[in-house]
All heavy atoms as a GROMACS GRO file, in nm:
protein
  440
    1MET      N    1  -3.867  -9.634   6.712
    1MET     CA    2  -3.957  -9.715   6.632
    1MET      C    3  -3.882  -9.828   6.561
    1MET      O    4  -3.935  -9.937   6.546
    1MET     CB    5  -4.028  -9.625   6.532
    1MET     CG    6  -4.127  -9.698   6.447
    1MET     SD    7  -4.232  -9.579   6.364
    1MET     CE    8  -4.362  -9.687   6.317
    2LEU      N    9  -3.762  -9.801   6.517
    2LEU     CA   10  -3.685  -9.905   6.450
    2LEU      C   11  -3.634 -10.011   6.546
    2LEU      O   12  -3.598 -10.120   6.504
    2LEU     CB   13  -3.568  -9.843   6.373
    2LEU     CG   14  -3.607  -9.760   6.251
    2LEU    CD1   15  -3.484  -9.695   6.191
    2LEU    CD2   16  -3.679  -9.844   6.148
    3SER      N   17  -3.630  -9.979   6.675
    3SER     CA   18  -3.579 -10.076   6.771
    3SER      C   19  -3.686 -10.176   6.815
    3SER      O   20  -3.654 -10.273   6.882
    3SER     CB   21  -3.524 -10.004   6.894
    3SER     OG   22  -3.628  -9.933   6.958
    4GLN      N   23  -3.813 -10.153   6.777
    4GLN     CA   24  -3.919 -10.247   6.814
    4GLN      C   25  -3.905 -10.374   6.731
    4GLN      O   26  -3.870 -10.370   6.613
    4GLN     CB   27  -4.055 -10.186   6.788
    4GLN     CG   28  -4.086 -10.067   6.877
    4GLN     CD   29  -4.219 -10.003   6.842
    4GLN    OE1   30  -4.279 -10.034   6.742
    4GLN    NE2   31  -4.264  -9.912   6.926
    5PRO      N   32  -3.933 -10.489   6.790
    5PRO     CA   33  -3.924 -10.614   6.715
    5PRO      C   34  -4.033 -10.622   6.608
    5PRO      O   35  -4.142 -10.569   6.625
    5PRO     CB   36  -3.945 -10.722   6.822
    5PRO     CG   37  -4.006 -10.653   6.937
    5PRO     CD   38  -3.967 -10.510   6.930
    6ARG      N   39  -3.998 -10.682   6.498
    6ARG     CA   40  -4.091 -10.695   6.385
    6ARG      C   41  -4.151 -10.835   6.385
    6ARG      O   42  -4.096 -10.929   6.442
    6ARG     CB   43  -4.018 -10.673   6.253
    6ARG     CG   44  -3.942 -10.543   6.246
    6ARG     CD   45  -4.037 -10.430   6.219
    6ARG     NE   46  -3.958 -10.308   6.203
    6ARG     CZ   47  -4.008 -10.188   6.217
    6ARG    NH1   48  -4.134 -10.173   6.245
    6ARG    NH2   49  -3.933 -10.084   6.202
    7GLY      N   50  -4.262 -10.849   6.314
    7GLY     CA   51  -4.327 -10.978   6.303
    7GLY      C   52  -4.261 -11.065   6.198
    7GLY      O   53  -4.177 -11.021   6.118
    8LEU      N   54  -4.300 -11.189   6.196
    8LEU     CA   55  -4.244 -11.286   6.102
    8LEU      C   56  -4.278 -11.250   5.958
    8LEU      O   57  -4.194 -11.263   5.868
    8LEU     CB   58  -4.296 -11.426   6.135
    8LEU     CG   59  -4.246 -11.541   6.047
    8LEU    CD1   60  -4.095 -11.553   6.058
    8LEU    CD2   61  -4.312 -11.670   6.086
    9LEU      N   62  -4.399 -11.201   5.935
    9LEU     CA   63  -4.440 -11.163   5.799
    9LEU      C   64  -4.351 -11.052   5.744
    9LEU      O   65  -4.312 -11.054   5.627
    9LEU     CB   66  -4.586 -11.120   5.799
    9LEU     CG   67  -4.643 -11.079   5.663
    9LEU    CD1   68  -4.638 -11.196   5.566
    9LEU    CD2   69  -4.785 -11.028   5.679
   10PHE      N   70  -4.318 -10.954   5.827
   10PHE     CA   71  -4.230 -10.845   5.785
   10PHE      C   72  -4.097 -10.900   5.736
   10PHE      O   73  -4.048 -10.861   5.630
   10PHE     CB   74  -4.208 -10.748   5.901
   10PHE     CG   75  -4.101 -10.646   5.874
   10PHE    CD1   76  -4.128 -10.534   5.798
   10PHE    CD2   77  -3.972 -10.662   5.924
   10PHE    CE1   78  -4.030 -10.440   5.773
   10PHE    CE2   79  -3.873 -10.570   5.900
   10PHE     CZ   80  -3.902 -10.457   5.823
   11TRP      N   81  -4.037 -10.990   5.811
   11TRP     CA   82  -3.906 -11.043   5.774
   11TRP      C   83  -3.914 -11.129   5.649
   11TRP      O   84  -3.825 -11.126   5.564
   11TRP     CB   85  -3.845 -11.122   5.890
   11TRP     CG   86  -3.805 -11.029   6.002
   11TRP    CD1   87  -3.862 -11.022   6.124
   11TRP    CD2   88  -3.703 -10.929   5.998
   11TRP    NE1   89  -3.802 -10.923   6.198
   11TRP    CE2   90  -3.703 -10.864   6.123
   11TRP    CE3   91  -3.612 -10.887   5.902
   11TRP    CZ2   92  -3.616 -10.760   6.154
   11TRP    CZ3   93  -3.524 -10.783   5.934
   11TRP    CH2   94  -3.527 -10.722   6.058
   12LEU      N   95  -4.021 -11.206   5.634
   12LEU     CA   96  -4.038 -11.288   5.513
   12LEU      C   97  -4.051 -11.201   5.389
   12LEU      O   98  -3.989 -11.227   5.286
   12LEU     CB   99  -4.159 -11.380   5.527
   12LEU     CG  100  -4.142 -11.497   5.622
   12LEU    CD1  101  -4.274 -11.571   5.636
   12LEU    CD2  102  -4.033 -11.590   5.575
   13VAL      N  103  -4.131 -11.095   5.399
   13VAL     CA  104  -4.148 -11.004   5.286
   13VAL      C  105  -4.017 -10.932   5.255
   13VAL      O  106  -3.977 -10.919   5.138
   13VAL     CB  107  -4.263 -10.904   5.314
   13VAL    CG1  108  -4.266 -10.793   5.209
   13VAL    CG2  109  -4.395 -10.976   5.319
   14LEU      N  110  -3.948 -10.886   5.357
   14LEU     CA  111  -3.822 -10.815   5.336
   14LEU      C  112  -3.717 -10.905   5.272
   14LEU      O  113  -3.650 -10.865   5.176
   14LEU     CB  114  -3.769 -10.761   5.470
   14LEU     CG  115  -3.638 -10.685   5.462
   14LEU    CD1  116  -3.655 -10.556   5.381
   14LEU    CD2  117  -3.586 -10.654   5.601
   15ILE      N  118  -3.702 -11.027   5.322
   15ILE     CA  119  -3.604 -11.119   5.267
   15ILE      C  120  -3.639 -11.156   5.124
   15ILE      O  121  -3.552 -11.161   5.036
   15ILE     CB  122  -3.591 -11.244   5.356
   15ILE    CG1  123  -3.523 -11.206   5.488
   15ILE    CG2  124  -3.515 -11.356   5.286
   15ILE    CD1  125  -3.528 -11.312   5.594
   16THR      N  126  -3.767 -11.179   5.095
   16THR     CA  127  -3.809 -11.211   4.959
   16THR      C  128  -3.780 -11.095   4.865
   16THR      O  129  -3.728 -11.114   4.754
   16THR     CB  130  -3.960 -11.244   4.957
   16THR    OG1  131  -3.984 -11.353   5.045
   16THR    CG2  132  -4.005 -11.280   4.818
   17PHE      N  133  -3.812 -10.973   4.907
   17PHE     CA  134  -3.787 -10.856   4.823
   17PHE      C  135  -3.638 -10.837   4.798
   17PHE      O  136  -3.596 -10.814   4.684
   17PHE     CB  137  -3.846 -10.731   4.888
   17PHE     CG  138  -3.823 -10.606   4.809
   17PHE    CD1  139  -3.893 -10.584   4.691
   17PHE    CD2  140  -3.730 -10.512   4.850
   17PHE    CE1  141  -3.871 -10.469   4.617
   17PHE    CE2  142  -3.708 -10.398   4.777
   17PHE     CZ  143  -3.778 -10.375   4.659
   18LEU      N  144  -3.556 -10.849   4.901
   18LEU     CA  145  -3.412 -10.834   4.883
   18LEU      C  146  -3.354 -10.944   4.795
   18LEU      O  147  -3.263 -10.921   4.715
   18LEU     CB  148  -3.342 -10.832   5.020
   18LEU     CG  149  -3.369 -10.709   5.106
   18LEU    CD1  150  -3.303 -10.725   5.242
   18LEU    CD2  151  -3.323 -10.582   5.036
   19PHE      N  152  -3.407 -11.066   4.806
   19PHE     CA  153  -3.364 -11.176   4.721
   19PHE      C  154  -3.396 -11.146   4.575
   19PHE      O  155  -3.312 -11.166   4.486
   19PHE     CB  156  -3.433 -11.306   4.766
   19PHE     CG  157  -3.399 -11.424   4.681
   19PHE    CD1  158  -3.276 -11.486   4.693
   19PHE    CD2  159  -3.489 -11.472   4.589
   19PHE    CE1  160  -3.243 -11.595   4.615
   19PHE    CE2  161  -3.459 -11.582   4.510
   19PHE     CZ  162  -3.335 -11.644   4.523
   20LEU      N  163  -3.517 -11.097   4.549
   20LEU     CA  164  -3.555 -11.063   4.411
   20LEU      C  165  -3.468 -10.952   4.354
   20LEU      O  166  -3.427 -10.957   4.238
   20LEU     CB  167  -3.702 -11.022   4.405
   20LEU     CG  168  -3.803 -11.134   4.422
   20LEU    CD1  169  -3.944 -11.077   4.428
   20LEU    CD2  170  -3.791 -11.235   4.310
   21VAL      N  171  -3.438 -10.854   4.435
   21VAL     CA  172  -3.354 -10.744   4.388
   21VAL      C  173  -3.211 -10.794   4.362
   21VAL      O  174  -3.147 -10.753   4.265
   21VAL     CB  175  -3.354 -10.628   4.490
   21VAL    CG1  176  -3.249 -10.525   4.457
   21VAL    CG2  177  -3.492 -10.564   4.495
   22ALA      N  178  -3.162 -10.884   4.444
   22ALA     CA  179  -3.026 -10.935   4.427
   22ALA      C  180  -3.015 -11.027   4.306
   22ALA      O  181  -2.916 -11.024   4.233
   22ALA     CB  182  -2.982 -11.010   4.552
   23ILE      N  183  -3.118 -11.108   4.282
   23ILE     CA  184  -3.114 -11.205   4.172
   23ILE      C  185  -3.143 -11.140   4.037
   23ILE      O  186  -3.074 -11.165   3.939
   23ILE     CB  187  -3.216 -11.320   4.198
   23ILE    CG1  188  -3.176 -11.397   4.323
   23ILE    CG2  189  -3.226 -11.413   4.079
   23ILE    CD1  190  -3.040 -11.465   4.316
   24ALA      N  191  -3.247 -11.058   4.033
   24ALA     CA  192  -3.289 -10.998   3.906
   24ALA      C  193  -3.327 -10.852   3.926
   24ALA      O  194  -3.444 -10.817   3.928
   24ALA     CB  195  -3.406 -11.077   3.850
   25PRO      N  196  -3.229 -10.764   3.941
   25PRO     CA  197  -3.261 -10.625   3.972
   25PRO      C  198  -3.337 -10.553   3.860
   25PRO      O  199  -3.429 -10.477   3.887
   25PRO     CB  200  -3.125 -10.560   3.997
   25PRO     CG  201  -3.027 -10.649   3.930
   25PRO     CD  202  -3.085 -10.787   3.933
   26VAL      N  203  -3.302 -10.579   3.735
   26VAL     CA  204  -3.367 -10.509   3.624
   26VAL      C  205  -3.511 -10.556   3.609
   26VAL      O  206  -3.603 -10.474   3.597
   26VAL     CB  207  -3.288 -10.530   3.493
   26VAL    CG1  208  -3.362 -10.470   3.375
   26VAL    CG2  209  -3.149 -10.472   3.505
   27GLN      N  210  -3.533 -10.686   3.617
   27GLN     CA  211  -3.669 -10.739   3.604
   27GLN      C  212  -3.755 -10.694   3.722
   27GLN      O  213  -3.874 -10.663   3.703
   27GLN     CB  214  -3.667 -10.892   3.596
   27GLN     CG  215  -3.609 -10.945   3.468
   27GLN     CD  216  -3.456 -10.957   3.472
   27GLN    OE1  217  -3.391 -10.913   3.566
   27GLN    NE2  218  -3.399 -11.014   3.367
   28THR      N  219  -3.697 -10.689   3.841
   28THR     CA  220  -3.772 -10.644   3.958
   28THR      C  221  -3.811 -10.497   3.942
   28THR      O  222  -3.925 -10.460   3.970
   28THR     CB  223  -3.690 -10.662   4.086
   28THR    OG1  224  -3.651 -10.800   4.097
   28THR    CG2  225  -3.768 -10.623   4.208
   29ALA      N  226  -3.719 -10.415   3.893
   29ALA     CA  227  -3.749 -10.274   3.872
   29ALA      C  228  -3.859 -10.257   3.768
   29ALA      O  229  -3.950 -10.176   3.785
   29ALA     CB  230  -3.623 -10.200   3.830
   30HIS      N  231  -3.851 -10.332   3.658
   30HIS     CA  232  -3.955 -10.324   3.555
   30HIS      C  233  -4.090 -10.367   3.610
   30HIS      O  234  -4.193 -10.306   3.580
   30HIS     CB  235  -3.918 -10.410   3.434
   30HIS     CG  236  -3.811 -10.349   3.348
   30HIS    ND1  237  -3.828 -10.232   3.280
   30HIS    CD2  238  -3.687 -10.391   3.320
   30HIS    CE1  239  -3.719 -10.203   3.213
   30HIS    NE2  240  -3.630 -10.299   3.236
   31THR      N  241  -4.091 -10.471   3.691
   31THR     CA  242  -4.216 -10.519   3.750
   31THR      C  243  -4.276 -10.414   3.842
   31THR      O  244  -4.397 -10.387   3.836
   31THR     CB  245  -4.193 -10.650   3.827
   31THR    OG1  246  -4.138 -10.747   3.739
   31THR    CG2  247  -4.320 -10.702   3.888
   32LEU      N  248  -4.194 -10.353   3.926
   32LEU     CA  249  -4.244 -10.250   4.018
   32LEU      C  250  -4.296 -10.129   3.942
   32LEU      O  251  -4.400 -10.072   3.977
   32LEU     CB  252  -4.136 -10.209   4.116
   32LEU     CG  253  -4.095 -10.316   4.218
   32LEU    CD1  254  -3.978 -10.268   4.303
   32LEU    CD2  255  -4.212 -10.355   4.305
   33LEU      N  256  -4.226 -10.089   3.835
   33LEU     CA  257  -4.272  -9.976   3.754
   33LEU      C  258  -4.401 -10.010   3.682
   33LEU      O  259  -4.492  -9.926   3.672
   33LEU     CB  260  -4.164  -9.933   3.654
   33LEU     CG  261  -4.044  -9.862   3.715
   33LEU    CD1  262  -3.938  -9.837   3.608
   33LEU    CD2  263  -4.087  -9.730   3.776
   34ASP      N  264  -4.412 -10.131   3.629
   34ASP     CA  265  -4.535 -10.173   3.562
   34ASP      C  266  -4.652 -10.174   3.660
   34ASP      O  267  -4.764 -10.136   3.624
   34ASP     CB  268  -4.518 -10.311   3.498
   34ASP     CG  269  -4.428 -10.307   3.376
   34ASP    OD1  270  -4.406 -10.197   3.321
   34ASP    OD2  271  -4.378 -10.416   3.337
   35MET      N  272  -4.627 -10.219   3.782
   35MET     CA  273  -4.733 -10.218   3.882
   35MET      C  274  -4.776 -10.075   3.914
   35MET      O  275  -4.896 -10.046   3.927
   35MET     CB  276  -4.687 -10.288   4.010
   35MET     CG  277  -4.678 -10.438   3.996
   35MET     SD  278  -4.606 -10.522   4.139
   35MET     CE  279  -4.712 -10.467   4.270
   36ALA      N  280  -4.680  -9.984   3.926
   36ALA     CA  281  -4.712  -9.844   3.954
   36ALA      C  282  -4.794  -9.783   3.840
   36ALA      O  283  -4.892  -9.712   3.863
   36ALA     CB  284  -4.584  -9.763   3.976
   37HIS      N  285  -4.755  -9.813   3.715
   37HIS     CA  286  -4.830  -9.761   3.601
   37HIS      C  287  -4.970  -9.821   3.597
   37HIS      O  288  -5.067  -9.751   3.564
   37HIS     CB  289  -4.756  -9.791   3.470
   37HIS     CG  290  -4.634  -9.708   3.452
   37HIS    ND1  291  -4.634  -9.571   3.444
   37HIS    CD2  292  -4.503  -9.744   3.439
   37HIS    CE1  293  -4.512  -9.526   3.427
   37HIS    NE2  294  -4.429  -9.630   3.426
   38GLY      N  295  -4.982  -9.949   3.628
   38GLY     CA  296  -5.112 -10.014   3.630
   38GLY      C  297  -5.204  -9.954   3.735
   38GLY      O  298  -5.323  -9.932   3.710
   39ILE      N  299  -5.150  -9.928   3.852
   39ILE     CA  300  -5.230  -9.867   3.959
   39ILE      C  301  -5.274  -9.727   3.918
   39ILE      O  302  -5.390  -9.688   3.940
   39ILE     CB  303  -5.151  -9.865   4.092
   39ILE    CG1  304  -5.133 -10.008   4.143
   39ILE    CG2  305  -5.218  -9.778   4.196
   39ILE    CD1  306  -5.035 -10.021   4.258
   40THR      N  307  -5.184  -9.652   3.855
   40THR     CA  308  -5.219  -9.518   3.808
   40THR      C  309  -5.330  -9.524   3.704
   40THR      O  310  -5.426  -9.445   3.708
   40THR     CB  311  -5.095  -9.448   3.749
   40THR    OG1  312  -4.992  -9.445   3.848
   40THR    CG2  313  -5.127  -9.306   3.705
   41LYS      N  314  -5.318  -9.616   3.609
   41LYS     CA  315  -5.422  -9.632   3.506
   41LYS      C  316  -5.556  -9.670   3.570
   41LYS      O  317  -5.661  -9.621   3.528
   41LYS     CB  318  -5.382  -9.738   3.405
   41LYS     CG  319  -5.279  -9.694   3.306
   41LYS     CD  320  -5.255  -9.805   3.205
   41LYS     CE  321  -5.156  -9.765   3.100
   41LYS     NZ  322  -5.134  -9.874   3.002
   42PHE      N  323  -5.552  -9.759   3.668
   42PHE     CA  324  -5.675  -9.802   3.734
   42PHE      C  325  -5.746  -9.683   3.798
   42PHE      O  326  -5.866  -9.664   3.779
   42PHE     CB  327  -5.644  -9.908   3.839
   42PHE     CG  328  -5.762  -9.942   3.925
   42PHE    CD1  329  -5.864 -10.022   3.876
   42PHE    CD2  330  -5.771  -9.894   4.055
   42PHE    CE1  331  -5.974 -10.053   3.955
   42PHE    CE2  332  -5.880  -9.924   4.134
   42PHE     CZ  333  -5.982 -10.005   4.084
   43PHE      N  334  -5.672  -9.602   3.874
   43PHE     CA  335  -5.736  -9.491   3.943
   43PHE      C  336  -5.777  -9.380   3.846
   43PHE      O  337  -5.876  -9.311   3.870
   43PHE     CB  338  -5.646  -9.437   4.055
   43PHE     CG  339  -5.650  -9.524   4.177
   43PHE    CD1  340  -5.542  -9.602   4.212
   43PHE    CD2  341  -5.764  -9.532   4.255
   43PHE    CE1  342  -5.545  -9.684   4.324
   43PHE    CE2  343  -5.769  -9.613   4.367
   43PHE     CZ  344  -5.659  -9.689   4.402
   44THR      N  345  -5.705  -9.363   3.736
   44THR     CA  346  -5.747  -9.267   3.634
   44THR      C  347  -5.878  -9.313   3.570
   44THR      O  348  -5.970  -9.232   3.552
   44THR     CB  349  -5.638  -9.253   3.526
   44THR    OG1  350  -5.516  -9.211   3.589
   44THR    CG2  351  -5.678  -9.151   3.421
   45GLY      N  352  -5.887  -9.440   3.538
   45GLY     CA  353  -6.012  -9.494   3.483
   45GLY      C  354  -6.126  -9.485   3.582
   45GLY      O  355  -6.240  -9.454   3.545
   46LEU      N  356  -6.098  -9.512   3.708
   46LEU     CA  357  -6.200  -9.503   3.812
   46LEU      C  358  -6.250  -9.360   3.825
   46LEU      O  359  -6.371  -9.336   3.841
   46LEU     CB  360  -6.143  -9.553   3.944
   46LEU     CG  361  -6.240  -9.561   4.062
   46LEU    CD1  362  -6.352  -9.660   4.032
   46LEU    CD2  363  -6.165  -9.603   4.187
   47LYS      N  364  -6.159  -9.264   3.816
   47LYS     CA  365  -6.198  -9.123   3.824
   47LYS      C  366  -6.290  -9.086   3.708
   47LYS      O  367  -6.392  -9.021   3.727
   47LYS     CB  368  -6.073  -9.035   3.823
   47LYS     CG  369  -6.102  -8.887   3.828
   47LYS     CD  370  -5.976  -8.804   3.821
   47LYS     CE  371  -6.009  -8.657   3.813
   47LYS     NZ  372  -5.889  -8.576   3.790
   48LYS      N  373  -6.256  -9.131   3.587
   48LYS     CA  374  -6.341  -9.103   3.471
   48LYS      C  375  -6.477  -9.169   3.486
   48LYS      O  376  -6.580  -9.110   3.450
   48LYS     CB  377  -6.273  -9.151   3.342
   48LYS     CG  378  -6.154  -9.069   3.302
   48LYS     CD  379  -6.092  -9.120   3.175
   48LYS     CE  380  -5.969  -9.041   3.137
   48LYS     NZ  381  -5.906  -9.093   3.015
   49PHE      N  382  -6.480  -9.290   3.539
   49PHE     CA  383  -6.606  -9.362   3.560
   49PHE      C  384  -6.695  -9.287   3.658
   49PHE      O  385  -6.815  -9.268   3.635
   49PHE     CB  386  -6.576  -9.503   3.609
   49PHE     CG  387  -6.698  -9.583   3.642
   49PHE    CD1  388  -6.782  -9.627   3.541
   49PHE    CD2  389  -6.728  -9.615   3.773
   49PHE    CE1  390  -6.895  -9.701   3.571
   49PHE    CE2  391  -6.840  -9.689   3.803
   49PHE     CZ  392  -6.924  -9.732   3.702
   50VAL      N  393  -6.638  -9.242   3.769
   50VAL     CA  394  -6.716  -9.170   3.870
   50VAL      C  395  -6.764  -9.037   3.813
   50VAL      O  396  -6.878  -8.995   3.839
   50VAL     CB  397  -6.632  -9.152   3.998
   50VAL    CG1  398  -6.700  -9.057   4.096
   50VAL    CG2  399  -6.607  -9.285   4.064
   51GLU      N  400  -6.678  -8.967   3.737
   51GLU     CA  401  -6.721  -8.841   3.675
   51GLU      C  402  -6.835  -8.864   3.577
   51GLU      O  403  -6.928  -8.784   3.568
   51GLU     CB  404  -6.602  -8.776   3.604
   51GLU     CG  405  -6.500  -8.718   3.699
   51GLU     CD  406  -6.376  -8.666   3.626
   51GLU    OE1  407  -6.362  -8.690   3.504
   51GLU    OE2  408  -6.294  -8.600   3.694
   52THR      N  409  -6.829  -8.975   3.502
   52THR     CA  410  -6.936  -9.006   3.409
   52THR      C  411  -7.066  -9.036   3.483
   52THR      O  412  -7.174  -8.990   3.442
   52THR     CB  413  -6.898  -9.128   3.321
   52THR    OG1  414  -6.775  -9.099   3.255
   52THR    CG2  415  -7.006  -9.158   3.220
   53LEU      N  416  -7.057  -9.109   3.592
   53LEU     CA  417  -7.177  -9.138   3.671
   53LEU      C  418  -7.236  -9.010   3.733
   53LEU      O  419  -7.358  -8.995   3.736
   53LEU     CB  420  -7.145  -9.238   3.781
   53LEU     CG  421  -7.125  -9.382   3.740
   53LEU    CD1  422  -7.093  -9.467   3.862
   53LEU    CD2  423  -7.250  -9.436   3.672
   54SER      N  424  -7.150  -8.924   3.781
   54SER     CA  425  -7.201  -8.802   3.845
   54SER      C  426  -7.257  -8.703   3.743
   54SER      O  427  -7.341  -8.621   3.777
   54SER     CB  428  -7.092  -8.736   3.930
   54SER     OG  429  -6.986  -8.695   3.848
   55ALA      N  430  -7.212  -8.713   3.617
   55ALA     CA  431  -7.264  -8.623   3.513
   55ALA      C  432  -7.401  -8.667   3.464
   55ALA      O  433  -7.476  -8.588   3.408
   55ALA     CB  434  -7.166  -8.617   3.396
   56SER      N  435  -7.434  -8.792   3.484
   56SER     CA  436  -7.563  -8.844   3.434
   56SER      C  437  -7.680  -8.799   3.516
   56SER      O  438  -7.678  -8.778   3.631
   56SER     CB  439  -7.562  -8.997   3.434
   56SER     OG  440  -7.461  -9.043   3.346
   0.00000   0.00000   0.00000
């Protein structure tokens, strides 16, 4: 699977990500963690919303 050629988008995303990690590793880590926490909060809120709707 790793020997298959990748698309241009894959390489652009990979190079951009590696560039960000090389230039600003701490800020990149904080950004990724903030995004993970935000996604978790979103789905927790969505779960509460659906539970509230189903209880009505």
